[in-house]
C-alpha positions as CSV (number, residue, x, y, z in Angstrom):
1,M,24.1,-7.9,106.1
2,R,22.8,-6.7,102.8
3,Q,19.6,-4.8,103.0
4,L,16.9,-6.0,100.6
5,P,15.2,-3.4,98.5
6,N,11.8,-2.5,99.7
7,C,8.7,-2.9,97.5
8,D,8.9,0.6,96.1
9,D,12.5,0.1,95.0
10,R,11.7,-3.2,93.4
11,S,8.8,-1.5,91.5
12,K,11.2,1.2,90.3
13,L,13.8,-1.3,89.1
14,A,11.1,-3.2,87.2
15,A,9.8,-0.1,85.6
16,R,13.3,1.0,84.6
17,R,14.0,-2.4,83.0
18,Q,10.7,-2.2,81.1
19,D,11.7,1.3,79.9
20,I,15.1,0.0,78.7
21,I,13.5,-2.9,76.8
22,R,10.8,-0.7,75.4
23,N,13.3,1.9,74.1
24,F,15.4,-0.9,72.6
25,I,12.4,-2.2,70.7
26,Y,10.9,1.1,69.5
27,R,13.8,3.5,69.1
28,E,14.9,3.7,65.4
29,D,18.2,5.5,65.8
30,G,20.8,3.9,63.5
31,S,18.4,1.3,61.9
32,L,18.9,2.7,58.4
33,V,22.6,2.2,58.7
34,V,22.0,-1.5,59.2
35,F,19.6,-1.6,56.3
36,A,22.0,0.3,54.0
37,L,24.7,-2.3,54.7
38,F,22.5,-4.8,53.1
39,L,20.9,-2.5,50.4
40,I,24.0,-0.9,48.9
41,P,25.7,-4.1,47.7
42,M,22.4,-5.3,46.3
43,M,22.0,-2.0,44.4
44,L,25.5,-2.3,43.0
45,I,24.9,-5.8,41.8
46,L,21.5,-4.9,40.2
47,G,22.9,-1.8,38.6
48,G,25.9,-3.7,37.3
49,M,23.5,-6.4,35.9
50,A,21.6,-3.6,34.1
51,V,24.8,-2.5,32.5
52,D,25.6,-6.0,31.3
53,F,22.0,-6.4,30.0
54,M,22.3,-3.1,28.1
55,R,25.5,-4.2,26.5
56,Y,23.9,-7.5,25.7
57,E,20.8,-5.9,24.1
58,G,23.0,-3.5,22.1
59,K,25.0,-6.4,20.6
60,R,21.9,-8.5,20.0
61,A,20.1,-5.6,18.2
62,V,23.1,-5.2,15.8
63,I,23.4,-8.9,14.9
64,Q,19.6,-9.2,14.7
65,D,19.4,-6.3,12.2
66,T,22.3,-7.7,10.2
67,A,20.7,-11.2,10.2
68,D,17.3,-9.7,9.0
69,R,18.9,-7.7,6.2
70,A,21.1,-10.6,5.1
71,A,18.1,-13.1,5.1
72,L,15.9,-10.7,3.1
73,L,18.7,-10.1,0.5
74,A,19.4,-13.8,0.2
75,A,15.7,-14.8,-0.1
76,N,15.4,-12.6,-3.2
77,L,14.4,-14.9,-6.1
78,E,16.7,-12.9,-8.4
79,F,19.6,-15.0,-7.0
80,T,19.3,-18.1,-9.2
81,N,20.5,-21.0,-6.9
82,V,20.6,-22.2,-3.3
83,G,24.3,-21.9,-3.0
84,E,24.3,-18.3,-4.2
85,G,21.8,-17.3,-1.5
86,A,23.9,-18.9,1.3
87,A,27.0,-17.1,0.0
88,V,25.1,-13.8,0.1
89,V,24.6,-14.2,3.8
90,E,28.3,-15.0,4.5
91,D,29.4,-12.0,2.4
92,Y,27.0,-9.7,4.1
93,F,28.2,-10.6,7.5
94,A,31.8,-10.4,6.4
95,K,31.4,-6.9,5.2
96,A,29.7,-6.0,8.5
97,G,32.7,-7.5,10.4
98,L,30.5,-10.1,12.1
99,D,31.1,-13.2,10.1
100,E,32.8,-15.0,13.0
101,Y,29.5,-15.0,14.9
102,L,27.5,-16.9,12.2
103,D,26.2,-20.0,13.9
104,G,26.7,-22.3,10.9
105,P,25.9,-21.6,7.2
106,A,22.6,-20.1,6.2
107,I,19.9,-22.7,5.7
108,V,18.3,-22.1,2.3
109,T,15.2,-24.1,1.1
110,E,13.4,-23.7,-2.2
111,S,10.4,-24.8,-4.1
112,I,8.7,-23.5,-7.2
113,N,8.5,-19.7,-6.9
114,N,9.4,-19.8,-3.3
115,R,12.7,-19.4,-1.3
116,T,13.2,-19.4,2.5
117,V,16.5,-18.4,4.1
118,E,17.2,-19.1,7.8
119,V,20.1,-17.3,9.6
120,N,21.4,-18.1,13.1
121,V,23.9,-15.9,14.9
122,A,25.5,-16.2,18.4
123,Q,28.0,-13.6,19.7
124,P,29.5,-14.4,23.1
125,M,29.9,-11.5,25.6
126,N,32.0,-11.4,28.8
127,T,30.2,-9.9,31.7
128,F,31.4,-7.2,34.0
129,F,29.0,-7.5,36.9
130,L,27.0,-10.7,36.4
131,N,30.1,-12.7,37.2
132,M,29.4,-11.6,40.8
133,V,26.4,-14.0,40.8
134,G,28.3,-16.7,38.8
135,I,27.5,-15.7,35.2
136,D,30.8,-15.1,33.4
137,Q,29.5,-15.0,29.8
138,I,26.2,-14.6,27.9
139,D,25.5,-15.1,24.2
140,A,23.9,-12.4,22.2
141,S,21.9,-14.6,19.7
142,A,19.7,-13.8,16.8
143,H,17.5,-15.9,14.6
144,S,16.0,-14.6,11.3
145,V,13.9,-16.3,8.6
146,A,13.0,-14.5,5.4
147,T,10.7,-15.8,2.6
148,Q,10.0,-14.7,-0.9
149,G,7.1,-16.6,-2.3
150,V,5.0,-15.4,-5.1
151,G,1.6,-16.9,-4.9
152,N,-1.3,-16.2,-7.2
153,V,-2.0,-12.5,-7.4
154,E,-4.5,-10.4,-9.2
155,I,-3.7,-6.7,-9.5
156,S,-5.6,-3.7,-10.7
157,L,-3.4,-0.7,-11.4
158,V,-5.6,2.4,-11.5
159,L,-3.8,5.5,-12.9
160,D,-4.9,9.2,-13.1
161,I,-4.4,10.6,-16.6
162,S,-6.4,13.8,-16.0
163,G,-5.5,17.3,-17.3
164,S,-3.6,18.3,-14.2
165,M,-1.0,15.6,-14.9
166,R,0.5,18.0,-17.4
167,N,1.7,20.2,-14.5
168,A,5.3,20.3,-13.2
169,T,6.1,18.0,-10.3
170,K,8.2,19.0,-7.3
171,D,10.6,17.4,-4.8
172,A,10.1,17.3,-1.0
173,D,11.5,20.9,-0.7
174,G,9.0,22.3,-3.2
175,N,11.6,22.7,-6.0
176,A,10.7,21.7,-9.6
177,T,12.2,18.3,-10.6
178,G,12.2,19.1,-14.4
179,L,9.4,16.6,-15.0
180,T,5.7,16.9,-15.5
181,K,3.5,14.8,-13.2
182,M,2.6,12.6,-16.2
183,E,6.3,11.9,-17.0
184,A,7.0,11.0,-13.4
185,M,3.9,8.8,-13.2
186,K,4.7,7.0,-16.4
187,A,8.2,6.2,-15.2
188,A,6.9,4.9,-11.8
189,A,4.1,2.9,-13.4
190,T,6.6,1.3,-15.7
191,T,8.7,0.3,-12.7
192,F,5.7,-1.2,-11.1
193,V,4.8,-3.3,-14.1
194,N,8.4,-4.5,-14.6
195,T,8.7,-5.4,-10.9
196,A,5.4,-7.1,-10.4
197,L,5.6,-9.0,-13.7
198,Q,9.2,-10.1,-13.6
199,D,10.0,-13.5,-15.2
200,S,9.9,-15.3,-11.9
201,N,6.3,-14.4,-11.5
202,Q,5.2,-15.8,-14.8
203,D,1.7,-17.3,-14.9
204,R,1.1,-16.3,-11.3
205,V,0.7,-12.5,-11.3
206,S,-1.9,-10.9,-13.6
207,L,-2.4,-7.1,-13.9
208,S,-5.4,-5.1,-15.1
209,L,-4.5,-1.5,-16.2
210,V,-7.2,1.1,-15.7
211,P,-6.4,4.6,-16.9
212,Y,-9.1,7.2,-15.8
213,S,-9.8,10.9,-16.3
214,E,-13.4,12.2,-16.3
215,H,-14.5,8.7,-17.3
216,V,-13.1,5.2,-17.9
217,N,-13.2,3.8,-21.4
218,I,-13.4,0.0,-21.2
219,G,-12.9,-0.5,-25.0
220,R,-15.2,-2.0,-27.6
221,T,-14.5,-5.6,-26.7
222,L,-15.6,-5.4,-23.1
223,F,-18.4,-3.0,-24.0
224,D,-19.9,-5.4,-26.6
225,R,-20.0,-8.2,-24.0
226,L,-22.2,-6.0,-21.7
227,N,-25.9,-5.3,-22.2
228,T,-26.0,-1.6,-23.1
229,D,-28.2,1.0,-24.7
230,Q,-25.5,1.7,-27.3
231,K,-25.9,5.2,-28.8
232,H,-22.6,5.7,-30.8
233,N,-19.3,4.2,-31.7
234,F,-17.0,7.1,-30.8
235,S,-15.9,5.7,-27.4
236,H,-17.0,3.1,-24.9
237,C,-17.8,4.4,-21.4
238,I,-20.5,3.1,-19.1
239,D,-22.6,5.2,-16.7
240,F,-23.4,3.7,-13.3
241,D,-26.2,4.4,-10.8
242,D,-25.0,5.6,-7.4
243,A,-26.0,2.3,-5.8
244,D,-23.5,0.5,-8.2
245,F,-20.6,1.9,-6.3
246,G,-21.5,0.1,-3.1
247,V,-20.9,-3.3,-4.7
248,S,-17.6,-4.7,-6.1
249,G,-18.9,-6.2,-9.3
250,I,-20.9,-5.8,-12.5
251,D,-24.5,-7.0,-12.9
252,A,-24.5,-9.0,-16.1
253,G,-28.3,-9.2,-16.0
254,R,-29.0,-5.5,-16.4
255,T,-28.7,-3.0,-19.2
256,Y,-26.2,-0.2,-18.7
257,S,-26.4,3.2,-20.2
258,Q,-23.5,4.2,-22.6
259,G,-21.6,7.3,-21.6
260,Q,-21.9,10.5,-23.6
261,H,-19.2,11.4,-26.1
262,I,-18.5,15.1,-26.1
263,D,-15.3,17.2,-26.1
264,H,-15.3,20.6,-24.4
265,W,-12.3,22.1,-26.1
266,S,-11.6,20.3,-29.3
267,T,-9.7,22.0,-32.2
268,G,-9.2,20.5,-35.6
269,S,-9.0,16.7,-35.3
270,T,-7.7,16.7,-31.7
271,M,-9.9,16.1,-28.7
272,H,-8.3,17.9,-25.8
273,S,-10.9,17.2,-23.2
274,P,-13.2,14.4,-24.1
275,N,-15.9,13.4,-21.6
276,C,-15.1,9.8,-22.4
277,P,-11.5,9.0,-23.4
278,S,-11.4,7.7,-26.9
279,E,-7.7,6.8,-27.8
280,S,-6.8,3.2,-27.8
281,Y,-4.1,3.6,-25.2
282,E,-6.7,5.1,-22.8
283,Q,-8.7,1.9,-22.8
284,V,-8.7,-0.6,-20.0
285,T,-6.4,-3.6,-20.4
286,A,-7.8,-6.6,-18.4
287,V,-6.0,-9.5,-16.7
288,S,-2.7,-9.4,-18.6
289,Q,0.9,-10.5,-18.0
290,D,2.2,-9.0,-21.2
291,R,4.8,-6.8,-19.7
292,A,5.9,-5.2,-23.0
293,A,2.4,-4.3,-24.1
294,L,1.5,-2.8,-20.7
295,V,4.7,-0.7,-20.7
296,A,4.1,0.4,-24.3
297,Q,0.5,1.5,-23.3
298,I,1.7,3.5,-20.3
299,A,4.3,5.2,-22.5
300,Q,1.5,6.7,-24.7
301,F,-0.5,8.3,-21.8
302,Q,-1.3,12.0,-22.3
303,P,-3.1,14.3,-19.8
304,T,-6.7,14.9,-20.8
305,T,-9.6,16.2,-18.9
306,Q,-11.3,16.2,-15.5
307,T,-10.8,13.7,-12.6
308,S,-13.3,11.1,-11.5
309,I,-11.3,8.9,-9.0
310,F,-14.5,7.1,-8.1
311,L,-15.0,5.7,-11.6
312,G,-11.4,4.5,-11.8
313,M,-11.9,2.8,-8.4
314,K,-15.1,1.3,-9.6
315,W,-13.6,-0.4,-12.6
316,G,-10.4,-1.3,-10.8
317,L,-12.4,-3.2,-8.2
318,A,-14.8,-4.7,-10.8
319,L,-11.8,-6.3,-12.7
320,L,-11.0,-8.1,-9.4
321,D,-14.6,-9.3,-9.0
322,P,-15.6,-12.8,-10.3
323,S,-18.7,-11.2,-11.9
324,T,-16.5,-9.8,-14.7
325,K,-15.1,-13.3,-15.6
326,A,-17.3,-13.7,-18.6
327,L,-16.3,-10.3,-19.9
328,V,-12.5,-10.9,-19.8
329,S,-12.1,-14.7,-20.1
330,P,-12.2,-15.0,-23.9
331,D,-9.1,-12.8,-24.1
332,V,-7.0,-13.8,-21.1
333,D,-3.8,-15.8,-21.1
334,G,-4.5,-19.5,-20.7
335,A,-2.6,-19.5,-17.4
336,F,-5.3,-17.2,-16.0
337,A,-8.3,-19.1,-17.0
338,G,-11.0,-18.6,-14.4
339,R,-9.8,-15.1,-13.3
340,P,-11.0,-13.1,-11.6
341,V,-11.4,-15.9,-9.1
342,A,-13.8,-15.8,-6.2
343,F,-13.0,-13.6,-3.2
344,T,-11.8,-15.0,0.1
345,T,-14.6,-15.0,2.7
346,D,-15.0,-16.0,6.3
347,T,-16.0,-19.5,5.2
348,E,-14.2,-19.9,1.9
349,T,-10.5,-19.3,1.1
350,N,-8.3,-19.5,-1.9
351,D,-4.6,-18.9,-2.6
352,T,-5.2,-15.8,-4.8
353,R,-4.3,-12.4,-3.4
354,K,-6.3,-9.4,-4.6
355,V,-4.5,-6.1,-4.8
356,L,-5.8,-2.7,-6.1
357,V,-3.3,0.2,-6.5
358,I,-4.9,3.6,-7.2
359,M,-3.2,7.0,-7.6
360,T,-4.3,10.5,-8.1
361,D,-2.7,13.9,-8.4
362,G,-5.8,15.8,-7.4
363,Q,-9.4,15.3,-6.3
364,N,-12.8,14.4,-7.7
365,T,-13.7,17.4,-9.9
366,E,-17.0,18.6,-11.2
367,S,-18.2,16.7,-14.2
368,T,-20.7,17.9,-16.9
369,R,-23.0,16.2,-19.4
370,V,-25.0,17.5,-22.3
371,K,-28.6,18.2,-21.2
372,P,-30.9,15.2,-21.9
373,E,-33.0,17.1,-24.4
374,M,-29.9,17.7,-26.4
375,Y,-28.8,14.0,-26.3
376,T,-31.8,11.9,-27.3
377,E,-31.4,10.8,-31.0
378,P,-28.7,9.7,-33.5
379,S,-28.3,13.2,-34.9
380,H,-27.6,14.5,-31.5
381,F,-25.0,11.8,-30.8
382,A,-23.3,12.5,-34.1
383,H,-23.3,16.2,-33.5
384,W,-21.5,16.0,-30.1
385,G,-19.1,13.4,-31.4
386,Q,-17.8,15.5,-34.3
387,R,-14.3,17.1,-34.2
388,P,-14.3,19.9,-33.6
389,V,-17.7,20.2,-32.0
390,R,-19.8,23.1,-33.2
391,N,-22.4,25.4,-31.7
392,W,-25.8,23.8,-32.1
393,R,-27.5,27.0,-33.1
394,D,-25.3,28.4,-35.9
395,N,-22.9,25.5,-36.6
396,N,-19.9,27.7,-35.8
397,L,-17.1,26.6,-33.5
398,F,-17.6,27.5,-29.9
399,T,-15.6,30.5,-28.9
400,S,-15.2,29.6,-25.2
401,K,-16.1,27.0,-22.8
402,H,-18.7,29.4,-21.3
403,S,-20.8,28.9,-24.5
404,W,-21.5,25.4,-23.3
405,S,-23.7,26.5,-20.3
406,E,-26.9,26.5,-22.4
407,Y,-26.3,22.9,-23.5
408,T,-24.7,21.2,-20.5
409,E,-25.5,20.6,-16.9
410,Q,-23.5,19.4,-13.8
411,H,-23.5,15.7,-13.4
412,Y,-21.1,15.1,-10.4
413,T,-19.8,17.4,-7.8
414,N,-16.7,17.0,-5.7
415,S,-18.6,15.9,-2.6
416,E,-20.7,13.5,-4.7
417,G,-17.6,11.9,-6.2
418,N,-16.0,11.6,-2.8
419,A,-19.1,9.8,-1.4
420,L,-19.1,7.4,-4.4
421,L,-15.4,6.7,-4.0
422,A,-15.9,6.0,-0.3
423,A,-18.6,3.5,-1.2
424,S,-16.3,1.6,-3.6
425,C,-13.5,1.6,-1.0
426,D,-15.9,0.1,1.6
427,A,-16.9,-2.5,-1.0
428,A,-13.2,-3.4,-1.5
429,R,-12.7,-3.9,2.3
430,E,-15.8,-6.1,2.4
431,A,-14.3,-8.2,-0.4
432,N,-10.9,-8.4,1.4
433,V,-9.1,-6.6,-1.4
434,Q,-5.9,-4.8,-0.4
435,V,-6.1,-1.2,-1.5
436,F,-2.8,0.8,-1.8
437,A,-3.7,4.5,-2.3
438,I,-1.2,7.1,-3.5
439,A,-1.8,10.8,-3.3
440,F,0.7,12.4,-5.7
441,E,1.0,16.1,-4.8
442,A,-2.7,15.9,-4.6
443,G,-3.7,18.6,-2.2
444,S,-5.6,18.2,1.1
445,N,-8.9,16.9,-0.4
446,G,-7.2,14.3,-2.6
447,E,-5.0,13.3,0.3
448,Q,-7.9,12.8,2.6
449,V,-10.0,10.6,0.3
450,M,-6.9,8.5,-0.6
451,A,-6.0,8.0,3.1
452,N,-9.6,7.0,3.8
453,C,-9.6,4.5,0.9
454,A,-6.4,2.7,1.8
455,T,-6.8,-0.6,3.6
456,T,-4.6,0.6,6.5
457,V,-2.4,3.6,7.2
458,N,0.5,1.5,6.0
459,H,-1.3,1.2,2.6
460,Y,-1.4,4.9,2.1
461,F,1.3,7.0,0.5
462,N,1.5,10.8,0.3
463,T,4.4,11.4,-2.1
464,N,6.1,13.8,-4.5
465,G,7.9,13.6,-7.8
466,D,11.2,12.5,-6.2
467,D,9.7,9.6,-4.3
468,L,6.9,8.4,-6.6
469,N,9.0,5.8,-8.4
470,A,10.2,4.4,-5.0
471,V,6.6,4.1,-3.8
472,F,5.5,2.2,-6.8
473,R,8.5,-0.1,-6.6
474,A,7.9,-0.7,-2.8
475,I,4.2,-1.7,-3.5
476,A,5.2,-4.0,-6.3
477,E,7.8,-5.7,-4.1
478,Q,5.1,-6.2,-1.4
479,V,3.0,-7.9,-4.0
480,T,5.8,-10.4,-4.7
481,D,5.8,-11.0,-0.9
482,L,9.5,-10.7,0.2
483,R,9.1,-10.6,4.0
484,L,10.5,-11.6,7.3
485,T,8.6,-14.5,8.7
486,Q,10.6,-14.9,12.0
C-alpha cells in the first residue's frame, strides 16, 4: 500500500510548485525573441512604406514644380488669348517629358487685365512595399493656380543721381563691368519703367519719378502750387522741418521755405555740384504713365553732388499721399483723376496698391548751406546763384572748396540724415506703403539704412552692377502681380 506523504513533504511539494510558477512568471529569458518575431516584420513593412512615400514625394515635387512654372508662364498677360495660354502649359509639360500626366487641359479664365491658369496633374506610381498592406498604387498629384492681375497701382521710383554715381560699378567678384554706376542705373530704371508701364497696364499703373542728390527739385509747377517764401527762380527745392519726416504727406496750410541755390564747384556756365538740382531732367515727374517721356528723362541723368536719401524718400512718399492731390491733379492723365488716392487703413480699404522703390549707391552725406547772414536779401540770392559763383570779398572765383568755410555751415550730418530717413520709412509703414529698398554697392552704412527701410527682408536688395537690372525687373514684375495663388 502506497504511503501518503507526510505534512512536511506536502509543504515542500507545494513550495516547489510555487517556485516553478513564480519562475515562469518572472523570468525573462527568451522573451525578446518572441517580441522580435512580431517586431521585425512590422519594421520591414514600415521601412518599406517609408521608401514608397519617399518615391511618392519625389515624383510629386517634380510635377508640382513643373505645374507651378507652367501655370506662371501661361498666366502672363503677354500671351494674347486663352487658347495660347493652355497651349503653353501643354508644351511646357511635353518638353519636361511629363505631358502624359496632365489631368485634362489647363483651365484658363480671363477678365479685363486679369488671367488665371489652373493646372492639374496626376502621376500613378506602383508601390514596392505598400502592396503588403493592400495598396498596389498611389497617385502623385499636383494642383497649381497662377494669376496675373494688374489692379490699380501707384508707384514712386526714387533714384540716386549723386556724384558717386559716376564711379565704376563691379560684378559679384569685384571685377569692373565696364559701366559706371549711373549707366547701370539708367538701364535698370528704364527696364523698370518699361515693365511696370507695359501696354496691358494702361490706365491702371501710374509712376512718379523722383531723382535726388543733395536735394529734390520739385519743379516750378509744383513749387508754385505750394505756399513758399520764394527767394529766387534758379531752382525749386523745399526745406522741411525735422518733424515733417515723421508724416507721409505735405501740409497745404503752411508756408515752406525755399531751398538755397548754390554751387560748390561751378566753372563757366556749368554747375557741377548744385545744392538744389536745377536741370529740367532732374525735376520730379508726378503721377505719369507716359513711358516714352519717363525713359527719355532717365536717359539724361548725370551724377551731381551729395546724397540726401531722406529727402528722396520724403518726396517719394509724399507723392503717394492724398495730401498732394491738389498739387498734381491739374496735370495728371484723366485716367488718374483723384490720385494719389486715400491710403488703406484698418477701417477703410480701396483697390489701389501703393509702392515706393528707392535706391542708393552710398549713404546720407554731410550737407552744407550758406550761413544765414549771407543769405537774407535778393542781392545775396543772386550772388550765390551766379555761374560761376565768386568769392564774396573780392569777386574772384573761388580757388578751392576750402574757401567756402567762411561762408557755409553744416546743415545735415550722416547720423541726422539716417534718423530722418528712418522717420519717413516708419511713416510709410504706418500708411501701408510697400517699400522696396535697393543698396547698389552702397557700403555698410547705406546697406543698413536701406535694409531698415524696406517693408520686409524680402523687400530689400543688396546688389551689384551685374544684377541691378534683374532686381529692378523683378520688382516691376511683382508690381504687376504675377503670382501663385494655390
